[in-house]
N, C-alpha and C positions, 0 to 999 in steps of 0.2 A: 370493163371499163373500154369505153369507146365513144359512140355520139351516133345520134340518130338526125334525117333531116328534118325538120321542124313539121314542114308541109305535110311528111307521112304520118302525122299525128290525127290530120283531120280524117273524117269519114270518108271521104271519097277515095282514099288512097287504101287500098285491101291490104296491104302489110307495111310495117315499119320498113324504112328505108335507112340503110349504114350515112353515115355523115363522112365524106371521102376526106375531108380534111382533118379527122381524127388521127391523132399522130399513131396509134396500133395499128388503125386501117392501111395507113399507107405501107407498110410492111408487106401486105398482100391484100390489095382493094378487092379483088374477085372473089377469094376465099373468104376474107370478112365476109362479104356480102352473100357469099352462100350460106356460110353458117347462120348467120343471121334470118336468114331466110327460110332455111329448112330448121330450124327452130319454131319457128311460127307453124309452118306447116306442120310437123310434128306434134304440137302443141305442149310444148316445154316452155315453162313460163319465162321471160327475160327481164333482169332488173339491170337496165342500164345507169351507169354511172358516167358522166361525162366531164372532160375538164373543167367545164364550168363550176362545176360542185367541188373540185378540188381548188380549185382557184378561190372558191367563196369562203374554203377554210382551212386557211394556211396556217402553218404554226410556226412559231417564232423562230429565227435562223440558228438560235443559239441553242435548240433542242439537243440536236446529236453531241455538241460539247459538254451538255448538262449530263447527258447519258453515257458518253465516254468516262466523264470522271467519277462515276459511279464503280469504275475499276473493272468493268465487265470488257473479256477481250473481244465480243462479239461485237459490243456498241463502239469498240474503239476501230475496229475492222470497218463498219457500217460509217463513220464518220468518216474517215480515210477515204475510204468509195467515194460519199459521197463530193469530198471536196474535189478528187480527181475529177469526177463527173462536171460537175458546175462548172469547171475552169475549162474543162472542152469542150463544152456548151457556149460558154462564154465566146471562145475562140473560132467555134462553128457558125455562130449566128454572124459573122463578119465576111463570110465568104457568098460569092456572088450564088444567086437561084442556078440550078443547074451542075453547080460545082459537084464532083463524086465525095467530096472529102465532106460535104453536110450531111452526108449518109441520110438517115431517116427524118431529117428535119424539113416540115413544110414551109411555103414562101413566108407565112405567118409570124414564123419566127424570127423577128431583127432584134436591134440593139432597143428599139423602144418598147419591144414586147418585152424583152429581160427585165428591162428596168422596170416595169410597170406591175410585172408578175413577182419578181424576185427582191426588188430593192427599192419596193415603195412610192415608185415613181420617179426616182432620183435622176439626177442628170448626168449621164456616163458617158458625155461626148468628149470631156479630158483623157478618159481611159484609152490606151491602145488595145489592139488584138491581143496580146502578150502582158497586160494588167495583170497582176493577181487579183481576183473579184470577191476573194473570201469574206473581207472586211466590209464589202459596199452590201451585203445578204439582208435583208431584214425577215424576210419568210422563206419559209421551208414546205413544198409540197409532199403531202403524202397519199398518192394517188391511190398506191395499192393499200393501203391500209383502211382509207375510206371504202373503197371497194368489198373488202372483206366485212368492213361494218354490216356494208349495204345485204349481206347473206342472212341476218338479222331482222325478220320481220318486225319484231317489237321495237327495233333501232330505227327502222325507215319509217314505220308508223308516227314513232315519236319525235322524231328528229331532222325530219325532209318533208318537204312540198314537192308531192310529186306529180307527173303528168302520166296519163295511163292512156292504153290504146286495147281495145278488146278485138282479139281477132279468133274465130272459132270457140268463142266463150273464156279465152283466156285471156286475163287481164296482165297486159305487158306494161313494166315500169321504168319510167325515164327520169332521172334526178339531175336537174341541172340544163336547161335548155338555152339559156347565153349568159352574157356576161352581167346582165342587170336582173337574171333570173337563175341564180345559181342552186336552187332548191334547198337551200339551208336556210331557215329564218332566223336562227337564233345560233349564229356562227362561235358565241362564246362558250354556251355549254356543249357544242361537240367539242370544239378544243378541248374544254376539260377533262371529258371522256376519253381523249385520245390521248392527251400527255399523261393522262392517269393510266390508262392502259400500257403503255411504252415504259413508263417509269416501274411499275409492276412487274411487268414481262423481265425488265432489265434485272431487277431485284432478285427476284427469284430463280431466274437464268434453270428452270428446271422442267421436268416433263410435266407438273403440276400449274405451272403457272397460266399454261393457256386455259386450264381449268376453272382456276381463280379468278380469272378476269371475266370469263363469260358467264360466271356464277355472281359476281359483283356487276355486272353488266346487266342480267336479270334483274337485279334487286333495284337498280338505279333508275334505269329507262320507266317502267311502270309508273313510278313517282309521276316523272316528268308529263305524263300522258293525264293527268290528272286524279292521280289515287287510285290508278287499276290494281287491283290485288291479283293479278295474272304475271306469275312469274314460271320462270322455268325450272324445274323440278331436278333433282339431285341425277335424276334416270335420264330425263331430256338432255343433260347435257352430257352422258356418260352414251347416249345413243349419237350423239351430234360427233362426238371424238373418236367414235368407232366407226364412222360412215367408210364404206369401201367404195372402189367406182362402180360396181354391180348395183348398188342402192339407186343410180340416179338413171337405170336401165328404163323404168316406167316412171316418169315423173308425174307428179299430183299439183295441182295449182295450189299455191300459197292458202290456207284456210283464211288468212288476213289481208286485206285488201285496203292499202293505205287512203286514206281520205285524200 
């Protein structure tokens, strides 16, 4: 989850270059750029999911409340944590650039940005720094959930429009290049998959829930790609769940390169 400079996708640039305005990169810009560069030098395929991708597929803001209402304690904790986090974000965006209390927020994160991103573009000028913001929310961003989904080549192939760059014969994938190019051509379909997966996970709340979701996804995604019979087998799912860190020591390029 991060971003790349659009210009680095051009053939004149030998490598993809990180977007220093991406929030995750701001934690440590030099380290983020080092990892991005070394992965390309070592032929480790990258799948870059940007903030624009997440913005293009926000979930309804009531999603946390709905999940918590299902009686799962984890969902309740997640809802409460989100409420605290979004209220803190609302307060921090009012602080001037350079104020240490903004912590990791880039300058682009303003009241206008907050309104456009989370509140459907509503006019929030009548609210103060400490006004409760929860009731004004319309959209929930699930960056990490989308990033996890992007780990599945079939999902990327079926649900995303991507930009690619070949470095040393390895196709690196970028999803979401701008506010007008989110990389999500059918946001409603992706929202359906994400909400289904979240509800299923909370309802089952067991060690088998992730396996069930992956299997259901493997059956659902190919059908959206035009009736493909390719599905993940039970063995594929078992191997995916049993992956260890050492399994990534000698990474291989994905056999499927999204169109």
